[in-house]
N, C-alpha and C positions, 0 to 999 in steps of 0.2 A: 572285535575289530570288523569294520564293514568291508565288503568286497572292494569298494572304491579305494579304501585306505590300503588294503593289501596290494591292489594293482599299482597304486602310486609308489609304495615301498619297493616292489619288484622293479618297476620302471626306473626308479632312482638307482637301485643297485646295478642294473644293467648299464645305465648311463655312465655311472662312475667307472665300471669295469671297462667300458669302451674308451673312456678318456685315458685310463691307465695304459691300455694297449696303444693308443695314439702317442702318448708320451714316450713309451719305450721305442717307438720308431725313430726318435730323435736323440737317442742316447747310445753309448757303446760305439763299436766300430761298424764298418759297412756290413759285415756279415751279421752282426747282431741286429742292426736296423732292418736288414732284408728279412731275417727270421721273424722279427716283430711285425713287419708288414704282412708277411704270409699268415702269421697267426691271426692278425686282425681280419684279414679277408676270409679265412676259414671260419672264424667265429661268427662274423656277420652273416654268412651264408647258412649257418646251422639252423636258424629259426627266424621267423618273421619279426618277433620281438627284438632279437639281436640286431636285425637290420634297421629297425626303427631307432634303437638306441645308438647305433653307429651313425646314422644320419644326424641325430640330435647332437651327438658328440662332435661331429665334424663342424656343425654350425656353431656349437658352443666354443670350440677351439678357435674358430675364426673370429668370434664375437667378443672374446674376453682378452685378458692380458696374455693368453697363450701365445699370441703372435710375437710379443716381445720375448717371451721365454724361448720360443722356437728359434728366434734369431740368435740367441746366445748359445744354444746347444745344437744347432743344426750341423749336419755332417758336411765338411768342406769337400770340394771336388778332388783336390789333391792335398795330402797331409803328410807331414813328417812326424817322427817320433815325438819331438818336443810339442808339436801342436796337439797330438793325441793325448799326451800326458796333461797338457794344460786344459784341454776340453774335459777330460775325465775329472780333473780337480773341480772344474766348474760344475759338472754334473753332480759330483759328490756334495758340493755345497748347496746346489739348487734342488737336488732330486726330491727330498722330502718336503722342504718348505715350498718349493715351486709348484710341485704337483698338488700339494695340499691347498695352496692358494688358488690354483686352477680349479680344483674340485669345488672349493667354496664359491668362487665367482661364477663358474659355469653351473653349479648347482642352483644358485639364485636365478641365473639366466633361464635354466630349465623350468623352474617353478613359475616364472613369469610368462612362459610361452603357452599359447593355447593348446589344449589337447585335441581340439577339433576346430577346423575352419571350413566354411562353406561359402561359395559365391553362388547366389541364387538369382535367377532371371526367368521370366516367362514372356512369351510373345502374345500378340492379340489373339483372343479366343482360347488361350491355353491356361490351364490351371495345373498346379503341381503340389505334391505332398512330400515333405521331407521329415524324417525323424532324427533328432539330435542324439548324441551319445548318451545324454542323461535321460532319454526317453521322452523328451518334450516333442510335440508334433507341431509342424508349421504347414499350414495350407495357404498357398499363394494364389491370389486372383490374377487375371490377365494383366499384362503390362506392369509387372512388378519387378523391381530391382532391389536387392538387399545382400548383405553379407552377415554371416553368423559366426561367432567365436565362443567356444566353451573353454573356460579357464578353470584352474583348480579352485579358485575362490569366487568366481562369478561367471555369469552367462550374459552375452550381449548380442543384440541384433541391431545393425544399422540399416534403416529402411530409407532408401533414396526416393522411391516412387512406388505407387500401387498400394495394394492392401494384403495383409497377412492375418490369418486367424491363428492364434497361439493357444495351444493346450499344454500348459506348463506343468511339468512334474516338480513337486516340492522336494528338494533335497538339502535345504539349508543355504544354498548359494543364491544370492539375488539374481533375478532375471530382468534385464533392462532392455527396452526398445528405444533406440535413439533416432530422432529425425531432425531436420533443420528447424522444425517448429516447436520442438519440445521432446520430452522423453517420458516413458512410462515404466514403472518398476513394480514387480510382483515377486512373490515366493511360489505361489501355485494357484493357477486360475485358468479360465478360458475367456479370451477376449480378442478383439480385433483392433489393429491400428492401420489407418489408411492415410496416405499422403497424396493429395491431388490439388492442383491449381492453388498453390500457396496457402495450404491449410493442412492440419492434421485432425483426423476424426478418431475418437476412441469409443469403443462400445464393449460392455462387459456382459458375458453370458453366465459366468460362474465366478464366485470368489470376489476379491477386491483388488483394485490397483490404485497406485498413486501417480499423479500426473504433474510434471513440471513444464512450464511454458518457456518458449523463446530461448532455447539453449543454442540454436543454430548449429547443431551437430557438434558442440564442444564437449559433449560427454555428460555423465551423470552429475547432478547437483547434490550437495550435501545438506542443503537447507531444507526447511519444511516444504512439503509439496504445495502446489497451487490449488490442487483439488484431489479429492479421493472419490472413487466410484465403486459401487457395489453392483451385484448382479441386477440387470434390468435398467441400467443407467448408461447414458452416453453424453459426450460433450465434444466441442470443437475448439481447436486452438489455431489462431491465425495472427495476422499482424496487429490486431487489436488486443490480443491476449487470450485468456481463457474465457470461453463462453459459458452460458448458463447450462446447468445440468438438466437433461431431459430424460424421459422414460423411453424404454424400448422393450419389446417382448424378447426374452432371452432366445426364443426360437428364431427370431428375425436376425440375430447376430450372425453374419456370414451365411445368410440364407442361400447365397449362390452355390454353396457346397451341395445343397439339395436341389439345385436347378431352378432357383427363383431369385428375382430381383424385387426387393421390398422397399417402397418409398413411403415415408411418413412426413408429410409437409416438406417435401424436397423440392427445391427450385428446379424448374424444367431443364434449365441448362445443365445442372448437375446430373439429372436423371439421364439425359441424352448422352452425356459424356460417359456415364457408367455403362449404358447399353453399347456404346461404340467399342468398349473393350472386348466385346464378344462378337462383333459383326465384321464380316469381310468388306462389306460396302457400308461405310458409316452413314448415320443420319446427320443431316445438316440443319442446324437451327438458324433461322434467318437472323441477321443482325438487326433485331427489332426489339425495342425497349419493352413493348407490351408482351411479346412472347417470352422474353428473358425474365420478366417479372412474375410469370405464372408459377403456381405451386401445384405439385402432383402428389397424390396419395393413392396407394394401391399396390397389389402384388401381381407380378407378371411372370409367366413361365419362360425361362431362357430358351427352351426348345422352339418357341413360336414367336419370334420377333415381329412377324407380320401382324399377328393379333394385337400386339402392343401398339404398332403404328396405326392400325385400323381403329383402335379404341380411343386414340387421342382426341379426334374431333367430337367424340361423344361425351368426354369428361372435361374437356378444356375448350376455350374459344380459339381453336386453331384449325388450319387446313393443311393437308399434306399433298404435295405435288411431286411427281416423278419427272426428273429431267431426262434429256435425250441419252445421257450416259448411264441412266439407271439409278442415279442417286436420288434419295428421298429427302425433300426439303420441307421443313416445317415453318409455316408462317402464322402470324396472328390473324384471326378472323375479324375483319372490321365490320 
């Protein structure tokens, strides 16, 4: 049996024990209920795993039919002997069946809950690395917003904006990245997904990925993928659908992690937008059709944005002017 399976079995046993302790708080007389509450509090404080199980049991109790069961067996504020006898008869009838039903419903609820959830966000010029519980590594570029969930049967990342490099550990559970423009599914590989300006870009450094288009964040598709990529391939998904597959050097995938921005026939408007993720004072591309139609190819060190700006007039028909507020404006050279 794997370590993960052993961990799941122990977690379920602790969860079921916590539910039983909760159920006992709603049975018997006031003294028994008080003792049950005390036992529950002592048990949950004994170990971090107990506390986690207690929290899950409390959520499960509230999220299942336990609420209805609780109403039928809850302790009244004032009670006479007849009420106590009636309630005990109810408990006798409901005790085994009710708690068993509760364990079944809450057990399914527990299985469906993620074992890990992360909200991820980076600011301008900021990068971030996070490792999921399964060992997968996520490297976030600047201006990235996402959330990650690891479930017992699947792993999911919802990417709202920005770019993430994924180094996915293969453990049998599918790993899916969902965006408004499509989603990508793998079992184990290294790849990037970027969401910028009404498009999704996917590039693969190792392994293979499957890509589905235009899901608009509605979750994974069960049909055949629109495209499959292997190491050294990339593509774009936008409102027109899935673009043509292009080649990319695996070492250029997420090159920003090594301090470089790499452009391969990239529209200048996109290159400027990517540079601006790292700059305190953004570059301003003039609203000029000629400038926006220019294509840039080259590798530039992130540590020296001034060198990038200085090189633009040498490789493209543009001029750069600095305004009174210090902003650098890029115009087409006529």
